[in-house]
N, C-alpha and C positions, 0 to 999 in steps of 0.2 A: 787606206789602212785605218783601222779602228783605234782611236786613242784609248788607253787604259791607264789607270793610276798604277804607280809602280808597285804597290803592295797587293794588288789583285791582278790576275791575268786571265780572267774568263768573263764572258758576258752571255746574256741570253737573248734570243730572238723572240719576238712576240708579234702576233698578228696585228695588222692595222685596225684602228677603230674609226668610227664615223667622225668626220671632222666637225668642228664647231660651225654652226650656221653663220653665214656672212653677215646677216643683219645683227646678230648678237655681237660679233666682233666689232662692227662699226659703232654700235651703241657704247661698248666699253671704251673704244678709242676716243669717242667724243667726250665721254665722262672724264677720262684721264686728262685730255687736253684742257678741258674746262677747269680742272683742279691743278693747274700749273704743271701738267705733265711735260716731260722733256722727251721721253721715248716710250714706245710700246712695241714689244716684239712678242709675237705668238707663234710658237712652233708646235706642230703636232705630227705624229708619225714620222718624225725626222725631217719634216719640211716646214719652211716658213710660210705661214698662212697670212700673216700681217706684219708690217714693219713701218712705223711712222715716227717722225721726229718733229716736234712742235715747240712753240714758244722760244725760238732762238737756238735750240740745241741741234747738233749735227751728228750724223751717223758715226763718225770716227772719233768723236770727242769723248775721252774718258770722263767718267762721272763718279763722284763720291758715292759709295754704297754703305757707308757708315757701319752699322752693326751686321751687315751682310758679311763683313770680314770674319766674324766669329766662326761661321760654319767651316771655312777653309782650315782654320787652325784646329777645330774640333776633329776634322777628318784625320789629322796627323795622329790622333790617339788610336784609331783603328790600325793605322800603319805600324805604330809603335808596338801595339799588342801583337800583331802578326810577326813583327821582328823580334819578339821576345824581350822587349825593353821593360815592359810592365804589363800587368793585367788591370782592367778598368776598376776592379773591385779591390785592388791592392790599397793599403793605407799609404797616404802621402808621406807619413812620417818614416816609412821604411827607407825613403830616399832623402827627405828633408829631415835629417836626424835631430835638428834643434827643436823639432816639434814633439819629440818622443816623451819628454817629461811634462808636457802639457796634457792634462787629463782630457780636455775636450778636443784640442787640435789633433792629438794623436790618433783619433778615431776617424778623421775625415778621409774619404777615399778619393781616388782619381776621378771616378764617375761623378761624385758629388761636386767636384770643382767644375765639371763640364755641363752639369744640368742645373747649376746655381742653387744647390740645396745644401751647401757646406755650412751655412749659417754665418758666413763672413759678411761684415759690413761692405757696401759696394765700393766706397772710396772713389767717387766720380772725379775727384781731382786728378786721378791718374791719367785722365784724358788729355791733360795739358801737354802741349808739344815740348815745352821747356822743362818738364819734370826732371828732377835731379836723379832719383833712384827709385824706380817703380818697384823693383824686386824687394828692397829692404822694407818699404812701406807696406807692401802686400803681405809679406811674411809676418808682419806685426799687426795686421788688421784685426780689429776686435771681433769677437764672435757675439753678434747681437741677436741671432736667431737660434733655433733648434736644428742641429745637424740632421739632415734627412727629412725635415718637416717644414722648414721655412724656405720659400723661394725668394732669393735676393739677387736681383739682376744688376750687374755692374762689373767693372773691369778687374777688381781685386782678385777674384778667384782664378781668372784666366792668367793673371800675371804670376800667381803661384804655380799654375800648371806650366808656364814657360820655364820657370826655374827648375821644376822637376824634370822636364824634358832636357834642359840644358845639362843637368847633372848626369842623366842617363846617357847622353851622347858624348860626354867629355872623353871617355875612353876611346871612342871612335874618332875623336878629333873633328867632330862636326858641331855646328851650331843649330839651334832649332829653326832658324830662318832657312839655312841651307837644306835642312831636312824637309821642311815644308816645300821648298822649291823642287827638290828632287823627287819627293814622293807624291805630291799633290799638284802643285802649280804647273810644273814643266810638262807633264803628260797631258794637261788640259790646254796647253799652248798659251798659258798666261804669263809665265816668266816672273821676273822680279816685280815686286809691288812697292807701294808707298808704305813704309813700315813705321814711320814716326818714332824713331828711337829716342830714349831718354839720354841723359848725360853720360850714362854708363853703357850705352849701346843696346839696351833692352827694348825691343819693339813693343808697340801697343797692340795687344791681341784683340781688343774689343772693337776697334774701328781702324780706318786709315786707307783701305784699299780703294783704288779708282779703276773702273772698268767700263767698257762700252756695253751696250745691251747684248750684243752678240757674244762678247767675251763671258759675261756673267751667265748667259744661257748655256755655256758649255758645262757648268756645274750640273744643271738640270739634265742635260743630255746624258752625262755619265751616270747620274743616279737612276735614270730610267733603265739603264742597262744592268744595274746592280741592285736587285730587289733585296738582297741580303744585307746591304748597308742601310737601306731605307728601314728595314725591319729592326736594325740595331740602334736606330735613333730613338731609343726608349725614353719616355719622360719619367720623371720622378713622381712620387706621391705628393710632393710639395706643389707641383704644377703639372697636371696631366696633359697640358697643352704645349709643353716645351721640353726639348731635349737636344743637347749637343749642337746648339746654335740654330735649330729649326723649330718653328712653330707648327702645330698640326691642327687639323679640323676633325679629329677623331670623335669628339662629342657631338658633332653636327647631326648625326643620325639619331641621337637620343631625344626623347620627348622633353627632357628637362634641359636641353641645350640652351646656352645663353650666349648670344653674340656679344663679343667684346671688341672695343677699339683698343688694340694692343698698345699703340703709341700713347694714347691718352691715359690708359691705366698705368703704364710705366712711369708717367709723370708724377704719380702719387708716391708717397713714401711707401716702402716695401710692406710695412705692417698694415697699411690701409688698402692694399690691393686684394681683390678677391678673384681667384681663378677657378673657382668651383664650377664645373660643367661648362667651362669656357670653350667657345668655338669661334672661328673666323666668320663663317656664314652657314646658316642652316640649309641653304639651297645648294651649296657646293658639295662635291663628293667628299665623303668622310676620310678618304685616303689622301686628300690634299695636304701637302706640307709647304712651308714657306720660310724664306729668310726675310726678315723685316728690318729695314734700315730707317733711320730717322728721316723725317721730311718727305716721306712717300716713296722710299726706295723699296722695291719688292721683286722677289722672284717666287712665283707660285709653281709648284710641280705636282702634277696629278698622274700617278702611275697608271691607274685604271683607264685613263683617257690618252695615255702617251703624250701628255700635254705639258708645255712649258710656257709660262707667261712672265716676261720681264717688264717692269715698269720703272722708269727713272723720272725724278721730278725735282723741283726747286722750292724749298720753303713752304710746301703745302702738301699735306698727306691726303690720300683718298680715304673714304670710309670703306674698309675692306669688304664688309658685308654688302654694301650698295653696289660696288663695282663687280664683285663676284656674282651677285644676283643677276646682273645684266647678262652674264655669260651662261649661267647654269639654271636659273629659275624655270620651272616647267610652265608652259603656257596655261593661262587660266581658262 
């Protein structure tokens, strides 16, 4: 039986594509292991082409995926829109009414929370497990950038989204966590996750999940069956390489493409980051999308190749361009 997310009930079949050459897979596996890789799983045409566990990690051991968590929460927005809870371009202040009298906050849309173009300061302190009240802090976060034009990556915007979803679900006597489990996680066979709640019970949306390589790959398998959702992961003008928890390689086919190390660039202050013409790898397909978690956690999804690559690691990130070039660069 084909697993489907609860908010969509159709999928498309596509012809198989030529599998990745074995020598390229082995080169990527060696690169990953040499950079503190814990797992490398490559699936294509619905079949596992490669699966290896190195540097002390085991197949059934759940692994922190850090910011890979964001994408799962962002998918609830598509479910909520289909369920009529809100539209992505609705103003957040329609629901969070205390924002209505604020000239700047009142204009922020749901979409801008999820593509990190709201202009809100990141508030990285919200990552702390013992945080008292993430919601109260996020709702009061300063607007340090220009709404719609500034890309500011951090947990504050997602915590506001959680509060919006909580208020929309209140009449249905559901919580955002339960909604996530029912609409997204359960149908993928993932179940309850590590939510890292604050003292008031609000989960951390920016990180926290722990999954095996095979579990995380289910996200990719589902997306390959739903091109309409991949198409809906639209980036903002503030950062054309990111949208709804997913990074993309769209600029890779442009002559002006500029390969960036996402983790290193995010280490800089938001106003020092440059995402103009950014791509992950010029040699990789332009339709590649990825979830990027700290310390080398990756899932790459390439719809045109029916390909999923999951990489788990410890305290050491790969250079995305270098690893992807091993898989996709044309022979000289």
